N, C-alpha and C positions, 0 to 999 in steps of 0.2 A: 571575543566581541569586536576586536580591532581588526586590522588588516583588511578592511573593506567588508567584513562580515556584519550582517544586520538582522535584527528581529523586529517584526512589525505585528501590530494587532489591527484588525479592521473591526470597528465597533458597530452597533446596531444601525447607525445612520450611514454606514458605508465609508466612514472616515478612516483613513489609514495613518497610523501613528507609530513612530519608532518606540520600542520599549527595550528593556535591558534584561528582563528575566520573565519567565512564565511560571506561575504557581503550578506545581505538580508535574513539570516537564524540565528535565535536565538537558540542556543544549550544549553540545561540544563542537567547536569549530576546529578542525584539524588542518585547514588550509586557508585560502583567501577568497574574498569576494563571493561568499555564499549568502543566501537570503532565506529566512524562515518567516512565513506569513501565516498567522493563526487568526481565524475569524470567529466572532461571537463570544460565547460564554467561556472564559478560560477555566472557570471552576469545574466544568464538565470533564476535563482531562486530568487524570491522576496517575501517579507512579509510572510516568512515561519518560522516554529518552529519545533524543535526536542527535545523530552524529553526522557531520558534513565534511566532505573533502573540499577541493577547490571548485568554485563557480557552480555550486549546487543551488537548485531552487526547490523549496519545499513549501507546499500550500496545504493547509488543513481548514476545511470549510466549517462554518458554524454548525453546531449540533445541539438538538434539544435532548440528546441522550448521553449516557455515560460512556466514556472511552477510558478503559482501564488497562494499564500496562501495554501501551502502544510503543513499540521500539522501531525506530526508523534509522537504518544504517546506510547512509548515502556515501559509501566508501570510494566510489569512483568519481573522478572529476567530471563536471558537467552533468551530474545526475539531475533528473527531474522527477519529482514525486508530487502528485496532486490527488487530494482526497476531497470528494464532493461533500456538500452539506448533509447533516443528519446521519452520519455514520454512528453506529453503536458497536462497541467492543466489550463483550462480557468479561473476558479476562485473558490477556496476552495475545497480541498480534504483532508479528515481526515482519518488517518490510526491508528487503536488502537489495541494493544495487552495488556494482563494482566488484573487483577492482577495475574492470574495464570502464572506459570513459563513455559518457553519453547515453547511458541506459535510462529508461523511464518506466515508471509505474503510475498508471492513471486509474483511479477508482471513482466511479460515478456517485450520484446522489442517492441518499436514502438506502444505504447498504447496511446489512445486519451481519456482524461477524460474531460467532460464538467463541468458545474457548480454544486456545492453542492453534491459532491460524498462522501459517507461514506463507509469505508471498516473496518469492526469491527470483530475481531476474538474472541470476548468475550462478555458476557452479562454485566460483571462488578459487578453484585450483585448475591447472591445465591438464588436459588429456591430449597427448601428442601422437600422431601417426608415425610409427617407427621408420617406415620406408621413405616418407617425404619430409618429415619434420614439421608438417603443418599442424596447427592447433585445431582440434576437432570440436571444441565445446565453448565457442564464444557465447557471451550472454545475449539475451534477446529481451525486447520490451514486453511488458505485461499490460493488459487492459481488462478492467472489470467494469461492466456497464452499470447503469442506474438500477436501483432496487434489486440488488443481488444478495441472497442469503447464503453465507458460507457456514455450514454446520461445524460441530466440534472436530478438531484435528484435521481440517482440510489444508492441503498444500497446493498452491498455485506456483508452478515452476516456470523457468525461462520460456518465453514464447507462448505461454498459456493466455487464454482470454475466455471470459464468460459473458455471454450476451445478456441484455437487460431482462429484468423481471424473472430471473431464473434462480434455482436452488441447486447447491452442490451438497450432496449428502455426506454425512459424517464419515471421516476417514478417507475420503476420496483424494486423488492426486490429479490435478489438471496439468497436462503437459502439451496440450494442443489447443486449437481454436474450437471452442464450444459455441458455435455460431447460430444456433437456433434459439430465438428468444422465447420467453414464457415456457421454460422447460426444466425438467429435473435431470441432473447429471449425477452419476454414481460410479464408483469403482476405481481401480488402479490399472491403467489410466482411466480417468473419468470418461464415461460414454453416455450418450443420450438414452434415458430409460422411459421418459414420459414427456409429452409435449402438450401444448394448449392448457397450461396451468398459470395461476398467479398465486401470490402468497401475501399474508398480512402479519403484522407483529402481534396482533391479539390472539389469545388462546382460542381453541375450538369451542 
């Protein structure tokens, strides 16, 4: 909590106040000058954990839905992770940056994540070209647009992005830019399978 690290809550009136713990969320600062900001109903988040390196910025928007077992591992310095309002997580979503510095994961508003979601902006370990000695697998930023549904066991890996109002089918792996909005993506790697759709949280 010290060394310049801070936790804030933004209440219903938009007032930002420093707090020192969050019910249902274990926050660990492994470095200095990091900031975690959580907006809205703190009781909606449960069994969750956030880990920050140096100079990290984490923002979680207010949600009317349950967020269960959200794990944020900002292991790289200067990580930026932003989650828009009204995210729901059925059970277990892991978001990872680092050890590279400066990686970001941005998730838009009104997203619905099912069980066992992995969003990972890094491989975590080096792959090196033997002839040149160059590192081949640097991390890359991830962007998920507004109103995106990630079904069970979806992975979004480094450099992956999903356009707004889209669905990623169960078991798919996003490794590239899925840049058509209002679409269904499926497969390994995920590919466009249907366009001109939208989705809703209500059952058929």
